[in-house]
C-alpha positions as CSV (number, residue, x, y, z in Angstrom):
1,M,141.8,122.9,117.6
2,E,142.9,125.8,119.7
3,R,145.4,123.9,121.8
4,I,146.5,126.9,123.9
5,K,142.8,127.4,125.0
6,L,142.4,123.7,125.7
7,R,145.6,123.5,127.8
8,R,144.5,126.7,129.7
9,R,141.1,125.2,130.4
10,I,142.6,121.9,131.7
11,L,145.0,123.7,133.9
12,E,142.3,126.1,135.3
13,K,140.0,123.2,136.2
14,Y,142.5,120.5,137.2
15,G,145.8,122.3,138.0
16,S,147.8,119.8,136.0
17,L,147.7,117.5,133.0
18,V,148.3,114.5,135.3
19,A,145.2,115.3,137.3
20,F,143.1,115.8,134.2
21,A,144.3,112.5,132.7
22,K,143.4,110.7,135.9
23,N,140.0,112.3,136.1
24,T,139.1,111.4,132.5
25,G,140.6,107.9,132.5
26,T,143.2,108.7,129.9
27,T,147.0,108.8,130.0
28,V,149.1,111.9,130.3
29,Q,150.6,110.8,126.9
30,T,147.2,110.9,125.3
31,V,146.5,114.4,126.7
32,G,149.9,115.5,125.5
33,N,149.3,114.1,122.0
34,V,146.0,116.0,121.8
35,L,147.7,119.2,123.0
36,R,150.4,118.8,120.4
37,G,147.9,118.2,117.6
38,A,149.0,114.6,117.0
39,N,145.6,113.3,118.0
40,T,142.0,114.3,118.4
41,P,139.7,112.8,121.1
42,K,136.9,110.8,119.6
43,G,133.7,109.1,120.7
44,L,133.4,108.5,124.4
45,T,136.8,110.1,125.0
46,F,135.5,113.3,123.3
47,L,132.3,113.3,125.3
48,G,134.2,112.6,128.5
49,W,136.6,115.5,127.9
50,C,133.7,117.8,127.1
51,A,132.0,116.8,130.4
52,A,135.2,117.0,132.5
53,L,135.9,120.5,131.1
54,D,132.3,121.8,131.3
55,I,132.2,122.4,127.6
56,P,128.8,121.9,126.0
57,E,129.1,119.5,123.1
58,D,127.5,122.0,120.8
59,Q,130.3,124.5,121.7
60,A,133.2,122.1,121.7
61,Y,134.3,123.3,118.2
62,I,136.2,126.1,120.1
63,F,138.6,123.4,121.4
64,F,138.1,120.4,119.1
65,A,137.7,121.8,115.6
66,E,138.7,118.6,113.6
67,G,136.0,116.2,112.6
68,L,133.3,117.1,115.1
69,E,130.6,116.4,112.5
70,N,131.7,112.7,112.5
71,Q,131.7,112.2,116.3
72,T,129.6,109.4,117.7
73,P,129.1,108.1,121.2
74,E,130.9,104.9,120.3
75,G,134.5,104.9,120.8
């Protein structure tokens, strides 16, 4: 995952990690964990982040490289 690009995209669209977390129904801690590489969003969280950041799911590999082939809507 290209965390710098992901952080940049979040800040461009939402201005802060807090605003992004609120918009996506996640916590700032979860966002931070993803940006540090300690976690990868999965399932509905993954789909929600793609939608919130206007990233087409078929192009999300740019930001979320790990395990995309195993993503499912459950989750």
